[in-house]
VEXRO-448294 format. One line per 2 residues: number of its first residue (from 1); their letters; for each residue z, x, y of C-alpha. Coordinates in Angstrom, 3 decimals. Layout:
% VEXRO-448294
NUM> A> Z:X:Y  ...
END
This chain:
% VEXRO-448294
1> MR> 0.150:0.326:0.105  1.072:2.892:2.511
3> QT> -2.395:4.696:1.824  -4.314:0.548:2.377
5> IS> -2.389:0.826:5.632  -3.254:4.130:7.106
7> LF> -6.754:2.955:6.358  -7.131:0.346:8.110
9> TF> -5.122:2.114:11.029  -7.828:5.165:11.198
11> HF> -9.886:2.211:11.386  -8.788:0.340:14.225
13> KK> -8.156:3.785:15.873  -11.445:4.690:15.273
15> MT> -12.776:1.742:16.384  -11.330:0.749:19.428
17> RK> -12.374:4.119:21.026  -16.062:2.545:21.297
19> KT> -17.169:-0.097:22.980  -15.917:-3.054:21.720
21> WI> -16.924:-6.815:22.096  -14.083:-8.961:22.952
23> ST> -11.115:-6.982:24.938  -8.217:-8.972:26.664
25> NN> -4.813:-9.614:26.560  -4.594:-12.736:26.257
27> IY> -3.555:-13.375:22.344  -4.643:-16.886:21.936
29> VY> -8.110:-15.926:23.368  -8.098:-12.718:20.748
31> LF> -6.321:-15.545:18.072  -9.699:-18.091:18.932
33> YK> -12.169:-15.440:17.674  -10.354:-13.455:15.184
35> AL> -10.267:-17.640:13.811  -14.070:-17.775:14.324
37> LA> -14.630:-14.744:12.583  -13.472:-15.828:9.525
39> FI> -14.924:-19.399:9.544  -18.157:-17.802:10.013
41> LL> -17.328:-15.421:7.477  -16.546:-18.602:4.827
43> LL> -19.384:-20.366:5.687  -22.056:-17.507:4.839
45> SQ> -20.203:-16.781:1.206  -21.076:-20.863:0.743
47> TF> -24.099:-20.364:1.368  -24.025:-17.515:-1.053
49> FY> -22.605:-19.728:-3.460  -25.113:-22.366:-2.968
51> MD> -27.833:-19.561:-3.329  -26.696:-18.000:-6.331
53> NR> -26.348:-21.553:-7.974  -29.221:-23.794:-6.592
55> RI> -30.840:-24.809:-9.692  -27.487:-26.278:-10.965
57> FH> -27.426:-28.883:-7.367  -29.437:-31.475:-6.520
59> VA> -29.429:-32.910:-3.252  -30.617:-36.161:-2.989
61> DM> -31.554:-36.499:0.649  -31.085:-34.908:4.370
63> KE> -28.444:-37.501:5.107  -26.631:-35.731:1.733
65> WA> -27.603:-32.204:3.238  -26.035:-33.488:6.410
67> GI> -22.531:-34.620:4.566  -22.439:-31.128:3.310
69> AW> -23.118:-29.529:6.145  -19.951:-31.882:7.483
71> GN> -18.093:-31.424:4.606  -18.031:-27.191:4.745
73> VV> -17.239:-27.782:8.721  -13.941:-29.482:7.787
75> FG> -12.665:-27.841:4.893  -14.414:-24.865:6.530
77> IA> -11.190:-25.522:9.362  -8.728:-26.447:6.820
79> TV> -8.945:-22.863:5.337  -8.384:-21.115:7.892
81> GC> -5.913:-23.019:9.202  -4.245:-22.556:5.636
83> LL> -5.295:-18.574:5.126  -4.226:-17.520:8.323
85> LP> -0.732:-19.897:8.798  1.511:-16.585:8.520
87> YF> -1.305:-14.804:10.870  -0.741:-17.465:13.594
89> AA> 2.681:-17.879:13.299  3.993:-13.694:13.407
91> NL> 1.661:-13.825:16.601  2.413:-17.057:18.317
93> LP> 6.010:-16.336:18.045  7.321:-15.765:21.490
95> FK> 8.708:-12.407:21.252  8.032:-9.499:22.798
97> FR> 7.502:-7.271:19.320  4.396:-9.270:18.334
99> WN> 3.503:-6.529:21.158  4.240:-3.999:19.253
101> RH> 1.754:-1.328:17.945  2.594:-1.187:14.930
103> FH> 3.597:-4.865:14.304  0.486:-5.612:15.360
105> RW> -1.311:-3.240:13.065  0.760:-4.619:10.295
107> VE> 0.534:-8.099:10.801  -3.812:-7.554:11.353
109> VL> -3.657:-5.827:7.360  -1.300:-8.137:5.609
111> LY> -1.658:-11.447:7.620  -5.532:-11.546:8.229
113> YL> -7.428:-8.960:6.303  -5.776:-9.527:2.962
115> PL> -5.992:-13.418:3.023  -9.630:-12.940:4.009
117> LF> -10.315:-10.328:1.504  -8.790:-12.862:-1.296
119> ML> -10.837:-15.523:0.410  -14.391:-13.571:-0.142
121> AS> -13.583:-12.217:-3.499  -12.757:-16.002:-4.785
123> NV> -15.646:-17.636:-3.221  -17.938:-14.763:-4.042
125> AD> -17.022:-14.730:-7.563  -17.218:-18.498:-8.135
127> GA> -20.920:-17.584:-7.151  -21.262:-15.967:-10.692
129> YY> -18.796:-18.211:-12.321  -19.488:-21.811:-11.441
131> QY> -22.498:-21.693:-13.579  -20.376:-21.572:-16.801
133> TY> -17.608:-24.227:-15.806  -19.105:-26.106:-13.276
135> RR> -16.259:-25.919:-11.492  -14.881:-24.064:-8.969
137> LS> -11.871:-22.083:-8.991  -8.756:-23.276:-8.609
139> GE> -4.324:-22.114:-8.541  -5.049:-22.221:-13.012
141> IF> -6.939:-18.679:-12.473  -3.618:-16.724:-11.746
143> RY> -2.040:-18.057:-14.648  -4.889:-18.017:-16.685
145> LG> -5.595:-14.158:-16.044  -2.528:-13.498:-17.898
147> IS> -3.930:-14.738:-21.528  -7.128:-13.968:-21.195
149> GD> -7.020:-11.009:-23.294  -8.160:-7.520:-22.813
151> MG> -10.605:-7.448:-19.570  -10.354:-3.983:-18.927
153> AL> -13.519:-3.217:-20.639  -15.500:-6.172:-18.984
155> WW> -15.098:-5.373:-15.068  -17.380:-2.837:-14.496
157> RF> -19.841:-5.260:-16.365  -19.036:-8.159:-14.849
159> LI> -19.994:-5.779:-11.583  -23.293:-4.652:-12.939
161> DY> -24.642:-7.999:-14.614  -23.997:-10.064:-11.227
163> WQ> -25.105:-7.192:-8.729  -25.885:-9.623:-6.585
165> AT> -22.207:-11.120:-6.279  -21.137:-7.489:-5.920
167> LF> -23.038:-6.399:-2.991  -22.863:-9.786:-1.017
169> FV> -19.137:-9.015:-1.228  -19.384:-5.474:-0.313
171> FS> -21.774:-6.752:2.961  -18.888:-9.367:3.647
173> VV> -16.297:-6.610:3.315  -18.173:-4.274:5.995
175> LL> -18.707:-6.946:8.035  -15.328:-8.235:8.154
177> LW> -13.923:-5.026:9.134  -17.027:-3.780:11.565
179> AG> -16.401:-7.377:13.777  -12.946:-7.076:13.232
181> AK> -12.987:-4.109:14.890  -14.659:-5.326:17.565
183> MH> -11.903:-7.494:19.214  -9.214:-5.624:20.326
185> LS> -6.150:-6.922:21.916  -4.784:-4.907:24.784
187> AR> -1.208:-4.941:25.930  -0.257:-7.450:29.016
189> NK> 1.142:-6.048:32.113  4.821:-5.624:31.836
191> YR> 5.560:-6.380:35.046  5.118:-9.642:35.137
193> KH> 7.074:-12.469:33.813  5.584:-14.429:30.638
195> AL> 8.530:-16.078:29.320  6.555:-19.378:30.635
197> ND> 3.705:-18.265:29.676  4.863:-17.855:26.179
199> IV> 6.928:-21.362:25.488  3.372:-23.092:27.152
201> GL> 1.361:-21.001:24.257  3.467:-21.569:21.075
203> IV> 3.173:-25.451:21.564  -0.228:-25.304:22.543
205> GS> -0.836:-23.053:19.750  1.027:-24.869:17.603
207> AC> -0.845:-27.804:17.745  -4.025:-26.023:17.517
209> VL> -2.916:-24.644:14.201  -1.898:-27.955:12.882
211> FL> -4.735:-29.075:13.856  -6.654:-26.075:11.551
213> FR> -3.843:-26.302:8.696  -4.820:-30.453:8.671
215> GG> -9.018:-30.010:8.960  -9.136:-32.237:12.204
217> FG> -7.148:-34.792:13.721  -7.103:-38.055:10.920
219> KQ> -5.467:-37.815:7.535  -5.305:-34.225:5.883
221> VE> -8.097:-32.879:4.313  -6.869:-32.743:0.301
223> WR> -9.260:-30.638:-2.005  -10.223:-33.876:-3.853
225> DA> -11.556:-35.232:-0.589  -14.747:-33.266:-1.313
227> AK> -16.132:-36.157:-2.967  -16.467:-37.749:0.290
229> YC> -19.408:-35.706:2.107  -21.505:-35.795:-0.642
231> QP> -22.222:-37.161:-4.260  -19.936:-36.285:-6.628
233> KN> -21.516:-33.954:-8.663  -22.141:-31.909:-5.544
235> CA> -18.873:-31.573:-4.156  -18.218:-27.759:-5.332
237> LV> -21.001:-27.461:-2.121  -18.131:-28.653:0.004
239> AN> -14.800:-27.333:-1.359  -14.854:-23.414:-1.453
241> SG> -12.616:-21.467:-4.066  -9.775:-20.022:-1.290
243> YN> -9.062:-23.443:-0.055  -8.808:-25.257:-4.118
245> IV> -7.145:-22.001:-5.227  -4.113:-22.389:-2.734
247> RT> -3.966:-26.398:-2.530  -3.940:-25.919:-6.380
249> FH> -1.646:-23.468:-7.286  0.649:-26.157:-8.226
251> GG> -2.292:-27.735:-10.032  -0.921:-28.786:-13.608
253> TL> 1.029:-32.041:-12.350  -0.447:-35.472:-12.631
255> EE> 0.823:-38.994:-11.058  1.340:-41.868:-12.156
257> VE> -1.604:-44.155:-11.389  -1.828:-47.501:-11.600
259> YM> -5.578:-49.278:-11.730  -4.604:-52.307:-13.719
261> DP> -1.728:-54.111:-16.061  -0.840:-52.066:-18.509
263> AQ> -1.410:-54.981:-21.305  -5.024:-55.006:-19.419
265> AK> -5.539:-50.713:-20.019  -4.214:-51.241:-24.161
267> SL> -7.084:-54.025:-24.305  -9.466:-51.958:-23.165
269> FN> -8.636:-48.796:-24.562  -5.482:-47.901:-27.238
271> PE> -4.749:-44.709:-27.859  -2.607:-44.940:-30.800
273> LR> -4.979:-44.682:-33.817  -2.975:-46.809:-36.571
275> PE> -4.152:-47.214:-40.347  -6.390:-50.287:-40.657
277> SN> -7.758:-51.976:-44.373  -10.952:-53.693:-42.811
279> YE> -12.861:-50.924:-41.844  -12.333:-49.116:-45.210
281> GR> -15.807:-48.395:-47.025  -17.980:-49.142:-44.502
283> IV> -21.184:-47.425:-44.094  -22.045:-46.557:-40.256
285> EA> -24.167:-44.552:-41.120  -27.552:-44.089:-43.711
287> WS> -26.492:-41.343:-45.493  -23.852:-42.856:-48.030
289> GW> -21.897:-38.846:-47.690  -20.670:-39.797:-44.453
291> DA> -18.791:-43.271:-45.306  -15.185:-44.451:-44.271
293> GC> -12.603:-43.170:-47.012  -14.719:-41.645:-48.636
295> GS> -13.413:-37.744:-48.144  -10.983:-39.346:-50.521
297> YM> -11.891:-39.397:-54.288  -10.300:-40.104:-57.309
299> VG> -10.849:-37.207:-60.531  -9.978:-37.040:-63.716
301> DT> -10.208:-40.219:-66.380  -9.475:-43.192:-64.769
303> AL> -9.187:-45.151:-67.898  -6.945:-42.920:-69.499
305> GF> -4.606:-42.753:-66.515  -5.338:-39.103:-66.176
307> AQ> -7.209:-39.504:-62.500  -5.979:-37.962:-59.370
309> QR> -6.350:-38.417:-55.465  -8.845:-35.363:-54.545
311> YS> -9.101:-34.666:-50.666  -12.692:-32.687:-49.109
313> NI> -11.891:-29.430:-47.877  -12.074:-29.509:-44.086
315> VI> -13.774:-26.715:-42.098  -14.456:-27.192:-38.349
317> IV> -16.949:-24.340:-36.548  -16.709:-24.119:-33.187
319> LE> -19.456:-22.087:-31.541  -18.714:-20.563:-28.490
321> SF> -21.419:-21.658:-25.441  -23.352:-23.485:-27.349
323> SQ> -26.166:-26.486:-25.760  -28.122:-29.069:-27.247
325> EY> -30.734:-27.459:-24.910  -30.857:-24.670:-26.938
327> MG> -31.141:-26.210:-30.363  -34.321:-27.800:-31.371
329> CY> -32.901:-30.647:-33.303  -31.587:-31.584:-30.070
331> NQ> -33.976:-30.680:-27.218  -37.013:-32.318:-27.801
333> GI> -39.155:-29.879:-26.989  -37.661:-28.978:-23.472
335> MP> -37.800:-25.407:-24.370  -38.131:-23.330:-27.671
337> SF> -35.891:-23.312:-30.051  -33.365:-20.587:-30.463
339> TP> -31.058:-22.203:-33.579  -33.791:-22.307:-36.713
341> FL> -31.032:-22.421:-39.176  -29.177:-25.264:-37.592
343> DS> -32.331:-26.922:-36.979  -33.174:-27.274:-40.825
345> LA> -29.107:-28.001:-41.965  -29.669:-30.714:-39.200
347> QH> -32.436:-32.185:-41.692  -29.306:-32.961:-44.177
349> CV> -26.697:-33.524:-41.673  -25.116:-36.633:-39.810
351> VY> -25.786:-35.593:-36.107  -24.537:-37.114:-33.446
353> QG> -25.130:-36.639:-29.580  -21.943:-34.114:-28.788
355> RA> -20.209:-34.580:-26.308  -17.350:-31.877:-25.063
357> NG> -14.501:-32.985:-22.566  -14.474:-30.084:-20.480
359> KK> -15.810:-26.544:-19.630  -13.749:-24.220:-20.646
361> SI> -12.473:-22.860:-24.403  -9.173:-23.337:-23.486
363> EG> -9.972:-27.228:-22.658  -12.225:-27.390:-25.684
365> IP> -9.603:-26.703:-29.027  -6.764:-28.857:-27.931
367> AI> -9.607:-31.435:-27.717  -11.230:-30.939:-31.037
369> FA> -8.228:-30.481:-32.718  -5.140:-32.456:-31.368
371> SV> -7.956:-35.369:-29.888  -6.468:-34.365:-26.028
373> PT> -9.000:-33.676:-23.212  -7.959:-32.016:-20.374
375> LM> -8.133:-34.615:-17.041  -6.270:-32.706:-14.658
377> TF> -6.886:-29.495:-12.767  -5.187:-27.330:-14.537
379> PL> -5.985:-26.889:-18.895  -3.066:-28.584:-21.126
381> TL> -1.580:-24.916:-22.421  -1.267:-23.647:-18.328
383> SD> -0.198:-27.240:-17.386  3.382:-28.746:-16.916
385> YA> 2.940:-30.695:-19.931  2.335:-27.437:-22.423
387> ND> 5.489:-28.068:-23.902  4.932:-31.779:-24.881
389> SL> 5.451:-33.132:-27.748  1.941:-33.429:-30.460
391> YA> 1.057:-34.032:-33.966  -2.256:-32.740:-34.089
393> LP> -5.034:-33.142:-36.687  -4.019:-29.611:-38.606
395> AI> -0.263:-31.156:-38.957  -1.206:-34.542:-39.764
397> LR> -3.450:-32.668:-42.765  -0.652:-30.861:-43.085
399> DN> 1.459:-33.356:-44.076  -1.109:-34.847:-46.265
401> GY> -0.959:-31.455:-48.485  -3.330:-29.732:-46.835
403> HT> -3.164:-25.984:-46.100  -4.596:-25.300:-42.498
405> AF> -5.533:-22.132:-40.907  -7.312:-21.438:-37.799
407> FH> -9.208:-18.473:-37.234  -10.877:-16.361:-33.704
409> GS> -11.911:-13.046:-34.258  -10.496:-11.448:-30.495
411> YN> -7.189:-10.517:-29.149  -4.017:-12.222:-30.714
413> GV> -2.725:-13.858:-27.707  -5.800:-14.541:-25.663
415> MG> -6.128:-17.935:-23.972  -2.925:-18.698:-25.800
417> FD> -4.710:-20.085:-29.164  -1.855:-18.625:-31.499
419> KL> 0.920:-20.764:-29.752  -1.058:-23.704:-29.893
421> CS> -2.588:-23.373:-33.215  0.536:-23.060:-34.265
423> RM> 2.062:-26.391:-32.241  -1.172:-28.292:-33.425
425> GF> 0.243:-27.875:-37.226  -2.103:-24.538:-38.106
427> EE> 0.368:-22.705:-40.615  -1.654:-19.656:-40.366
429> YY> -3.744:-17.712:-37.103  -6.210:-15.044:-37.985
431> GK> -6.951:-13.074:-34.756  -8.132:-9.363:-34.571
433> NE> -5.235:-8.116:-35.599  -5.325:-9.560:-39.128
435> YM> -9.300:-8.984:-39.254  -9.080:-5.089:-39.056
437> AD> -6.221:-5.028:-41.547  -8.527:-6.293:-44.075
439> RL> -9.892:-3.522:-46.306  -13.817:-4.357:-46.122
441> SK> -13.464:-4.177:-41.865  -14.605:-1.147:-39.861
443> ES> -13.890:-0.226:-36.503  -17.912:-0.912:-35.550
445> DY> -17.280:-4.396:-36.590  -15.351:-4.707:-32.903
447> DG> -17.776:-5.442:-29.976  -16.102:-3.357:-27.551
449> CW> -15.571:-6.244:-25.197  -13.893:-9.741:-26.740
451> GI> -13.974:-9.456:-30.588  -15.500:-9.239:-33.967
453> YD> -18.927:-9.422:-33.536  -20.033:-12.486:-35.196
455> EH> -21.721:-12.020:-38.559  -19.116:-10.052:-39.636
457> YL> -16.177:-12.326:-38.814  -17.934:-15.757:-40.591
459> QY> -18.188:-13.029:-43.171  -14.415:-12.585:-43.782
461> FS> -14.161:-16.549:-42.780  -16.221:-16.799:-45.972
463> RK> -13.944:-14.654:-48.230  -10.276:-16.066:-47.136
465> LG> -11.233:-19.460:-47.462  -11.983:-19.044:-51.360
467> TF> -7.851:-17.835:-51.444  -6.574:-20.969:-50.126
469> KE> -5.128:-23.786:-52.104  -7.771:-26.560:-51.959
471> PF> -7.537:-29.166:-50.520  -7.649:-27.184:-46.903
473> MA> -8.422:-27.516:-43.623  -10.306:-24.356:-41.432
475> GV> -10.864:-24.136:-38.161  -13.201:-21.103:-36.998
477> FT> -13.947:-20.369:-33.494  -17.040:-18.301:-33.177
479> LS> -18.014:-15.192:-29.593  -20.669:-13.360:-29.578
481> SH> -22.719:-16.153:-27.771  -20.465:-14.989:-24.515
483> HP> -20.915:-12.815:-21.541  -21.817:-10.122:-22.043
485> YT> -23.737:-11.349:-24.764  -23.716:-8.296:-27.436
487> MQ> -24.675:-7.779:-31.215  -24.781:-4.904:-33.648
489> PE> -27.658:-2.719:-32.366  -29.304:-2.765:-35.160
491> HK> -29.863:-6.560:-34.359  -31.028:-5.979:-31.106
493> ND> -34.713:-6.718:-31.809  -34.316:-8.827:-34.054
495> FE> -34.154:-12.239:-32.014  -36.258:-13.345:-29.454
497> KG> -35.866:-13.542:-25.795  -35.454:-17.120:-23.523
499> PH> -35.062:-17.101:-20.275  -31.344:-16.280:-20.200
501> PL> -29.698:-13.459:-22.227  -27.392:-16.312:-23.582
503> CR> -30.502:-17.683:-25.881  -30.858:-14.215:-27.951
505> VV> -27.140:-14.060:-28.630  -27.484:-18.001:-29.589
507> SY> -30.083:-17.022:-32.046  -27.976:-14.234:-33.573
509> TD> -24.523:-16.546:-34.045  -26.985:-18.960:-35.443
511> NA> -28.241:-16.295:-38.084  -24.842:-15.173:-38.483
513> LR> -23.728:-18.551:-39.387  -27.298:-18.777:-42.099
515> KF> -25.210:-15.930:-44.009  -22.290:-17.316:-44.115
517> FD> -23.879:-20.608:-45.208  -24.969:-18.721:-47.927
519> AA> -22.160:-16.927:-49.095  -20.221:-20.056:-48.717
521> RK> -22.807:-21.612:-52.126  -21.935:-18.909:-54.020
523> TD> -17.763:-20.125:-53.623  -16.210:-22.819:-55.632
525> WY> -14.325:-24.847:-52.812  -17.962:-25.106:-50.986
527> EH> -19.039:-28.579:-52.541  -15.723:-29.683:-51.844
529> TT> -16.183:-29.453:-48.697  -17.329:-31.433:-45.091
531> FI> -18.113:-29.207:-42.670  -17.775:-30.252:-38.567
533> IT> -20.145:-28.368:-36.545  -19.525:-28.840:-32.532
535> AD> -18.600:-26.049:-30.110  -16.272:-25.110:-26.892
537> HS> -18.511:-26.207:-24.469  -22.203:-25.939:-23.225
539> GQ> -23.899:-22.944:-22.200  -25.362:-22.683:-18.877
541> GL> -28.016:-25.090:-17.876  -31.136:-24.087:-18.032
543> HR> -33.624:-26.865:-16.888  -33.358:-29.935:-14.663
545> EY> -32.497:-32.580:-17.629  -29.183:-30.382:-18.339
547> ND> -27.961:-30.171:-14.847  -26.656:-33.332:-13.613
549> YD> -24.109:-35.279:-15.540  -25.290:-36.281:-18.451
551> GW> -26.559:-32.488:-19.329  -23.355:-30.538:-18.353
553> YR> -21.399:-31.728:-21.742  -24.297:-32.125:-24.138
555> IP> -23.203:-29.911:-27.478  -24.197:-29.727:-31.669
557> ML> -22.357:-32.172:-33.318  -23.197:-32.129:-37.044
559> VY> -21.682:-33.491:-40.336  -22.580:-31.544:-43.319
561> RP> -21.312:-32.742:-46.978  -23.238:-29.740:-49.489
563> IY> -22.481:-32.131:-52.489  -25.538:-34.506:-51.000
565> EE> -28.023:-31.728:-50.010  -30.280:-32.195:-52.493
567> VY> -29.843:-35.577:-53.683  -31.128:-37.461:-49.909
569> VP> -32.452:-36.254:-47.011  -31.539:-38.557:-44.248
571> TF> -33.425:-40.759:-42.481  -32.935:-42.836:-40.238
573> GA> -35.090:-45.844:-38.857  -37.438:-45.565:-35.678
575> AW> -34.146:-46.048:-33.192  -33.391:-42.252:-34.548
577> SC> -37.087:-41.330:-35.409  -36.681:-38.111:-32.688
579> HK> -34.986:-35.242:-34.627  -32.628:-37.883:-36.504
581> VS> -30.212:-37.966:-33.790  -27.934:-41.433:-33.719
583> PR> -27.993:-42.640:-30.052  -23.978:-42.296:-30.569
585> IM> -22.176:-40.193:-28.067  -19.609:-38.452:-30.037
587> QQ> -17.229:-36.071:-28.011  -14.844:-33.933:-29.384
589> TD> -11.589:-35.796:-28.743  -13.680:-38.241:-31.570
591> IM> -13.522:-35.543:-34.526  -9.655:-36.546:-34.760
593> PT> -9.225:-39.908:-35.589  -12.994:-39.667:-37.234
595> VI> -11.387:-37.347:-39.918  -8.694:-39.492:-40.414
597> DY> -10.362:-42.522:-40.772  -13.102:-40.169:-43.554
599> LG> -10.262:-39.204:-45.493  -8.512:-42.359:-45.461
601> LQ> -5.113:-41.217:-44.202  -2.413:-43.878:-43.554
603> TP> -0.964:-41.518:-40.865  -0.448:-43.028:-37.133
605> AV> -1.715:-40.703:-34.272  -2.600:-40.694:-30.558
607> CF> -5.898:-39.882:-30.537  -7.655:-40.028:-26.545
609> GT> -11.013:-40.287:-28.734  -12.322:-43.201:-30.747
611> SA> -13.357:-42.957:-34.388  -17.003:-43.213:-35.295
613> FR> -15.587:-45.695:-38.116  -14.102:-48.065:-36.206
615> NP> -16.979:-47.853:-33.557  -19.859:-46.941:-35.080
617> DK> -22.084:-48.629:-32.025  -21.085:-46.854:-29.059
619> GW> -19.189:-43.943:-27.819  -18.018:-42.731:-24.767
621> QI> -17.868:-39.333:-23.183  -14.866:-38.590:-20.582
623> AY> -14.137:-35.204:-18.473  -12.438:-34.140:-14.875
625> GN> -13.790:-31.289:-12.924  -13.865:-30.956:-9.034
627> GY> -11.430:-33.428:-8.166  -12.923:-36.595:-9.985
629> YQ> -13.112:-38.285:-13.558  -16.713:-38.733:-15.245
631> LE> -16.741:-41.515:-17.988  -20.771:-41.828:-19.945
633> TQ> -21.469:-44.399:-22.367  -25.051:-44.687:-23.245
635> DG> -25.722:-47.359:-20.939  -24.389:-45.057:-17.389
637> VA> -21.843:-43.410:-16.051  -19.105:-43.475:-14.172
639> VL> -17.189:-41.555:-11.687  -13.750:-42.261:-10.239
641> GE> -12.444:-39.875:-7.057  -9.009:-40.397:-5.033
643> EK> -11.328:-42.500:-2.484  -14.960:-42.594:-4.005
645> EQ> -16.094:-45.066:-6.993  -19.460:-44.511:-7.870
647> VI> -21.054:-46.031:-11.117  -25.035:-45.084:-12.188
649> GF> -26.319:-47.080:-14.589  -23.968:-49.573:-16.330
651> GN> -21.398:-47.578:-16.396  -17.875:-48.434:-17.563
653> ME> -15.686:-47.752:-14.509  -12.962:-50.309:-16.344
655> LL> -12.635:-48.252:-19.306  -12.629:-45.155:-17.142
657> KA> -9.599:-46.462:-15.222  -7.852:-47.586:-18.593
659> VV> -8.235:-44.112:-20.534  -7.006:-42.150:-17.036
661> QQ> -3.909:-44.576:-16.367  -3.035:-44.117:-19.907
663> YN> -3.324:-40.122:-20.405  -1.248:-39.958:-16.984
665> QR> 1.528:-41.869:-18.514  1.637:-40.134:-21.689
667> MI> 1.347:-36.957:-20.778  4.161:-37.693:-17.834
669> NN> 6.107:-39.282:-20.394  5.562:-36.983:-23.628
671> QL> 4.422:-39.603:-25.498  1.598:-37.596:-27.630
673> KV> 3.469:-39.147:-30.813  3.082:-42.759:-31.892
675> IS> 6.245:-43.764:-31.230  6.694:-47.401:-33.148
677> DW> 8.776:-49.117:-30.630  7.093:-47.953:-27.375
END
């Protein structure tokens, strides 16, 4: 810190000897120009954010552009007031020490330049980060960095791969220091009395600071208000990351909402999944291998009384950053397919219109395995409700005689997955440590960044499943299809390059899956297993169709039963003629209730999704981001913000409100388990 102060001091001394733009002994004029400089730099960084992500945003007309421009003014004023509040306070205090040269330098460095560097760094970094999450950075980033594993090997890759952001940040810092040094506050006349001037300045200055902090004279600007100035899907162009981070520092807290009577909300959507008899044996697909209750069957001689119940093994494969856009069985020719194996496997699967409930891995895992989406600023594991009691799918299956295990080839403890898995009921966790302890592992299997290459780790996964007592339930989360998009050197020329570096690594992971299934087919457990293949979230949208409400969350959702592979290839009729994809939306939170019904378990559970067997015709998907909720059905989209509602097509706003109301209530009151008398 002393070195930093010295550098800034040297900089100020050197620059103030030269001609300055502004040299004044009026501290209030000086503060105005320093605030103006901060505002201009913020607008420049917002412009860079748009230019770096312009393929994602689709502004309707000039009226919306005008709203975005005015929203940036309002949020820019609020951001300057929020971040520089201590700086203004230190300079408005009516005491003589504020004119002390050393005090002034400390205040400039600590309370002006450092906050502005934070503002610029967060906004510029979000230019690169937003294309992955479609959400502006928020207060969760401080907690997230603490559980993201060993990032030391990645920082230099980020700086190089996103060189535009690096160069713009350097330019912004140079501009900030250069322009800031051109503004000089000279000493005031020490022989004059300034008491009255200081008191008046404190009063007027405080009013101006309050104006800045509130973003105007009206209601105080909240980070959720961005949707007031444009379509909700474009509100990231209005909000900025610095303001978001500061104002959502405690974003892991929910407030109870009551959009309707609780009984009405429950009639629209009941999160409690309880045993029913009327869906048993219902065939919801044309393929008879995917029926309610058929995951549990009798083996042995029933007539002689030697029969016993057998459950299907359940394997859930979660693919990192896989979008429907990259898969031929989904993308309808929008771009070439980068998943030849999954396309071929899909011919033997029940294929749903998969939807993610979030845009981050840390949100996808609890949605898939616990049927709990992230409908707040912070992911569940980083929120105030991280210790809420869960009765997730692994715990339910464990209580019904399953052996449960989770596999992820990254650092043990990354994103808190090991602790989360333990809370969800997984009995065993296999991370990078366990892999490297395996006798067949090699140091070269580590990709040098995130963990073990998918090809090696999926082979390890197959071998470990062979050691488990049946029935078992296992989840595996791949990692290679993630920045910096690495694979073994010998494979670099094996896969076609696409319009984005991710495409080639998607092909690599697809090939790793092919090798996994080739190995699994030789095992005894394979035919007794049901595979569910999905993703944690979608990857970057590369075409217009995948850069909108209904494209941001499209992921694969395949159900595969090997026992039927050679017997029957499903045909789904005219409605499904295109790539044999069911029209039903199947979100991540639907997996848990669907598996419970598929196995015929009589276990009640809280699920923020619906079973494909109880709701076979129409599903829906809910997500949250940038201060608003959205719910997609086959008929349209409903968007709900603090002060704005939007319905596209025949979106179901009532269902959206019912889900949000019950979600907040259950999270706040720790009611993620079924309570019989609740």
